[in-house]
N, C-alpha and C positions, 0 to 999 in steps of 0.2 A: 522963668515962666513954667507953670506946671505942665507936665507932659499929658497930652490928650491921647485918645485911643489910636488915632492915626499914627502919631509919633511912636507910640508903644509898639505897634505892629512893625514899623520900619526898624526900630531899635532891635526888637526880638529877631526879626528875619536876618538882619545884618550880623547879630551875634551868632545865630545858628550857622550862617554861611562861614563865619570865621572858624567855628569849631569843626565844621565839615571839612574845610580846606586844611585845617590843622591835622586831622586824622589822615586825610588823603596824602599828605606830604610829610608825615611824621618821620619817615626814614631819612629825609634830607637833613635832619637835625642831629647834632650830637646828643646822646642820651643824657649827659650831664651838662649843665650850663657853664659858660666861661665868665663868671662874675666874681667879684671880690666881696668879702663881708662888708655890709653897710652900703653897698652900691645903690640899692633901691631907696634906702632911707635918704641918701644924699640927693637922689633925683627928685624925690617928692618934696612938695612945699611943706614948710614947718607947721602951717595952720590950715584948717579946713577952708575950702573956698567959700567966700562970703556970698557970691552970686551963683545961680544955677549955671551949669556947663551944658553945652550941646551934647547930645548922646554920641555924636560923631567923635567929639574930643575924648569922651570916656573910652570908646573902643580904640582910638588912636593910642592913648596912654597904655591900654592893656596890651596892644600889639608891640609897642616900642619899648616899654619899660618893664611890664610884668612878665610877659611871655619869655623874654630872654633870660630871666632869672628863675625859670621853672625847671625842675628835674622832671623829665618826661617818663612818668611811671608806665605809660602805655606804649612806649617805644618798643619795637620788637627786640632790641638789644638790652632792655631792662631785665636783668636776671637776679636782682637783689631782693632780700627780705622774702616776702611772699606776694602773690598777686593782690591788686586792689581792683575790684570789679568795675567794669565799664561796658556799656552797650548803648546803642541808640534808643532801644526800648526803655532802658532805665532812665536815660536823660529825659525822655518825654514824660515818664512817670513822675520824675522829680519836678519837672516843669508844671505838671498838673497839680501836684501837691503844693508847691510854692504858690501857684495861682489861686488855689482855694484858700490857702492861708488859715486853715482851722487849727485850733489847739484842742486836741481830743483827750482831755484828762478824764472825762467820764462819758457815759453813753449819750446823754442829752446834748452835750457840747458838740457832738457830730456823730450821730448813729452810724453812718457809713464808715467813719474812721475806725470805730471799734469793731464793727462786724466784718469789714473786709480783712482786718488783721486776724480775726478768728478763722475766717475762711482760708486765707493764704497760709497761716501757720499749720492748719490741718492738712492742706495740700502738701506742703513741704515736709511735714512730719511723716506723712504716709510715703512720700517718695524716698525718704531716707531709710524707711523700714524701722522707725522707732516703735517701741511697744505701745499698744493702743491706749494704755492708761495715761500716757503723756499728752494725749490729744484732747481738745475741747469737745470733740464729738463723742468721747467715751462716756460711760455711765458714771465714772469716778470724778474726783475733784481736780484732775490734772488739766494742763493746758499750756499753750504757747504764747509768747509775747516777743515783740521786736524791741530789743535793747539797743543802745548806741554802739556798744563794742563788747568784745569778749572780756575785756578788762572790767567793764561795768557789770557784766553778768557774773563774773567770779566774785566780785564784791557783794552783789545782791545775794548770791548764794551763801556767802560767809555770814552776812548779817542775819539772814533767815535761819541759818543753822545755829547761830549763837542764841537767838531768841527762842528757838524750839528747844534747845538743850536746857536753857535756864528754866523754861516753863515746865519741862518734864521733871527735872530734879527737884524743883520746889513743890510740885504736885506730890512727889514721892516723900519729900521731907520738908514740910512748911517752915521748919525752924532754920533752914539754910538762908544765908545772906546772899542776895543776887550779886552784889559787888564782889564778894569772896569767890563766887562761882566764875564770874567773868575773868578774874585774875588767873584762874587755873586752866582756862580753855586753851587748847592747842590745835593748830591746823597743820596739815602735812601735804607735801607734794614732792616731786622728783627734783633733783639738782639740775635737771635739764629743762625745767619749766620756763615759760616766758617770764620776763621781769614783772609783768603786770600781776602775775599770781602772787609773787612775793609782796608786791605793793599792796595787794588787797589785805594782806595781814597787817601792814602798817596802817592803812586807812581804817580798817575794822578793829584796830587795837587787839589783835590776837596774835600770839606767838606763832610764826610760820616756820616749821622745820623742813629744811630741804634735805630729803633722804637720798643716800647714794644710789645711783642707778647701776644696773649691771653693765657688762662689757658692751652691750648693744644699745645702751641708753634708755633702758626700760626700768621702771620701778616695780620690783617684784613683791609678791604677797608676803614672803617670809620677812623681808626687810620692814614692811609696814607693821606686821604683827609684832615684831620685836620692839619697834618704836613705841607702839601702844603699851606694851607690857612694861617697858622702862619708865614711861611717863606716869603710868598708873601707880607704879611702885614709888615714884617720887611725889605722889599726891596730886598729880595733874589730871586733867580730864580731856581725853581725845574728843574732838568736836567736828572737824571738817577735813575732808580729803579732796584734793584736786588731782584727778587722773588726766594724763595728756594723751590724746589720740592724735599724734603728729606733733612732736616737739619742734620748737623753732629751729634748733641747730641742725638736726639730722632727720627730722620727721620720724622719730621713733614712736612706737605705740605701746603704752602701758597695758598690761593684761587685765582688763576689767574682771575677767572670770576668776582671777586670783584676789584682786583687791576688794571686789564687791562683797563676797561672803564675810570677809573680816570686818568690813564696815557695818554690815547688817547685824552681825553678832554683837557688836559693841555700840549699837545705836548711834553710829557716826554718819553724818551726811556725806554722800559721795557726789561730787560735782564733776562732770566730764567736760574738759576743754578740748573741743575738736575744731578749733577756730578755722584752720586751713583745710585739713584733710577731711573734715566732716562732709564737705560738698561731694566728695567722691562716693559717698554711701548711696547716692541716688543710682549708682551703677551696682547691681546686685553682686557682681564679682568681687567687690571690695568690702562688703558688709562683714566679712569674717573678722576684720580689724576691730569691730565693736562687739565681739562676743562677750557676753556678760553685762550688756547695757541695761538689762532688766533690773540690775541691782542699783542703778543710779537714782538719785533724788532729783537731780537737775542735769540738763544736757544743753550745751551751747555750741553753735557753729556760726561762722561769719558768712552769711550769704553775700556780703560785700567783698569777700576775698576772691572766690573762685566760681561764683554762680552768676557773674555778669551783672550784678546789682551794684549801683554806686554806693559808696560810703555815705551814711552810716546805716547798716542793716544787719544787726547781730541777732540771730534767731535763738531764743532760749525757751526750753520746755521744762516744766516742773511736774513731778508726780502728784503733788498736792498744792493747789493754789492757795489753800487756807494758810499754809506756812508763810507765804508772802504777805497775805492780808494781815495775819496776826502781828507780823513784824513791822509793817509800814502803814497801817490804817490810822490816820489822824483825821478826825471829823471837824467840819465847820458847817454852819447853817447854809452858807452860800454854795456849798458843794453838794447839797441834797440832790439826789438823782431819783429818777423813776425806779421803782422796785424791780430789780432784775435778778435772775438766778446767776450762779457762778458760770453757767454756760454762756452768758453774755457778761464777760468780766468787766469790772470797774478797774481799768488798767492803772489808774493812779496809785492803787494799792499794791501793784506788782513791780514797782520800780522806785528809784530814788527821787527823781524830779517829779513835780506835779504836772507841768506841761509836757506835751508830746506832739511830734509832727505826724503827718499822715504818711508814714513811711511805707505802709503796706501797698500804696499805689504803685511804687516802683517795682516792688517784688511781684505784685500782680501783673503789671505790664510786661515784665520779663517772662514770667511763667506762661502768660497767654501768648506772647509773641513767639517764643522758642518752642514751647511744649516740652514735656518731659524728655522726649527723644532728642530734641535739639540740644538740651542741656547735657544729656549723657554724651552726645557726640562731641560737645565742647570739652568735657572732662577727659574723655578717652583720647581725643586728639592731642591734648597737652601732655598726657602721660606717654603717648607714642613719640612725640617730639623729644621728650626728655630721654627716653630709651635710645633714640637715634644719637643724641649727643653723647650719652654714656658709651655707646659703641665706638664713636669717633675717638673719644679720649682713651679708651682701652686699646685702641689700635696703635697707640704711640707708647713704646716701652719706657719712656721717660716719666710717665705719669702712673699714678695709682688712683683708682676709683674706690673709695670706701667712706662709709659703709655702702652696701649694695643700694642702688637708687630706689627711692620710694616715691610714689605718686609723681609729681612733676619736678622733684628735686634730685639733683646729682651733686655729690660732694667729691672733690678730687684734690690731689696734691702732687707736687714733684717728688720723685724718689730721692733726689739729692739733698733733701732736708727742708726744715721749716723756714729757714732764712731765705732760701731761693723761692719757696712758694709765696712767702710774704712779699718779696721783691716783685714777683710776677704780678700779684694783685695790685700793688702800688703803681707799677708802670702802666698797667691796663687802665686803672682808674684815672691816672694823669692824662691819658690820651682821650678819654671821654667817649670812646666809641662803644664800649661794652661796660656795663656796670654790674658788679657782683660784690658780695661781702663775705667776711670770714666767719669761721666757727672752729670748734675744736672737737676732735674725736680720738679717744684713747690717748690723750695727751699730745696729739699731733695737730699742727696748724693745717686747716683745710680751707678750701674755697667752696662756697655754696653757689650753685648755678641753678636757677629756678625758671621754669617757663611761667611768665607773668602776663604777657600782653595778649589780648584778643587777636592781635594782628600778626603774631609770630608764625612763620612758615618754616618748612624744612630748609629752604634757602637761607633764611635768617639764622637758623641754627648753625648751618655750615659756615656762614659769614662769621658768626661768633667764634667758632672753633678755629678758623683760619687766623683770626686776630690773636687768640690765645696761643696758638702754635707758633706764630711768627714772633711773638714776644718771648716765648720760651726758647726759641732758637737763639735769640740775642743773649738772653741771660745764661743759657747753658754754654754757649761758646765763650762768653766772658769768664764763666766759672772754670771752664777747662783751662783757659789761659792762665788764670790765677794759680790753679793747682799745678800747672806745668812749671811756672816760675818758682813756686814753693819747692817743688821736687828738685829743680835744678840747684836751688840754694842749698837744700839738704844734701845733695850729691857733692857739691863743692866743699861743704863743711865736713862731710865724711872723708873726702880725699885729704883735706888739710889735716884732720885728726890722725889719719893713717900715716901720712908723711911725717908728722910730728913724732909719732910713736916709733917709727922705724929709723929715725936719725941716729 
């Protein structure tokens, strides 16, 4: 039987109650689930239900089968990867978006969908301190758009850069073959980049060079300049550079003020990937990390990481919206729209898919509910908690914290070697109380610990540290015992050799 509005209200209220209870009691759960691969597949029926199910049965299955197989990203002891945003304001914004169910590919398809995106992207761009030319409210052709992910934004930038480079070279020399140009185009980034950056090269059919970073994980200007010179000497064409403001492994910041002038001099598109750390630029004290951003052609940060907005909401700004339109404009008569200026963009020309959700509703809901100061307080609190954790780790002389903590990330290792550090992480993961992942720094195995959850408190940080310290106690005692046995064996062998020699 089709659900009526009364049942819909009951269904929705019950679902919201489940979610509210879930967050109220999330600390009672292990951060990692205790399931085996294929468990949910075996629990579910092989075929879709032929007859409608009561909504109560849907929520029962969710509670009994789906929830137990979930990794709890918003658990206070989830310290892996980077944050994924969540807030009650964003959930409501998502609900409103899903409820309206519009597909805003052009202005007339839903004027509010386009215009609220213009408004919120201008709000956010101003909060971050981006140059005015990146905003829709500027006199130039720049503007912002909400993409699905930083991965998508990197690929959009690459495709636009490719199109722009080919157009420029053919304009300078009409005899050139576009296919010949495509085969010679090269993209560049740091060897510390996220895997999605390298993947953009694969998807965009452009060679992606991973350039060696310095001792601190940064891509330096002289390295990029030499790469350009080497490739030009080989007959290749530098086209696209992705600079990282907050690398995935250690949250290192590439110096835009070094890379930018080199890109500008060579007519190379500079894209800034600030997926995680970009949110911190709403706090003026952290904007020094993006010194040189005025050289960028595009800039992206994930509001769905650290700004309390649910996935997906990746904020991308471009200096010139026509670069995207030239690359992605494909016309059909059924897509004819009312005539608008670039100040009211036709967003279907700014992205890869045609269809688009009303994603600005959740960003708007969060920004209205928290205000700029509430969002700054959230960022500063996370950074303060990370600094507290770093202080705890540094107080134990068995550990090394390196590199120096940045934003909400702390990287650490045991002094006694990579094998012990790896064993520490494996044991903690197996116990499912605290979840972290590994990285490497200067050739050493390190553990990444990030403040991720909206709900994490100072007490949660100390709980996390006590679990780490307790496991380290067990491992280090075991290691000392092994070393003692080896030492005894070596002593016995030395005595035997001495006695043999003195016979």
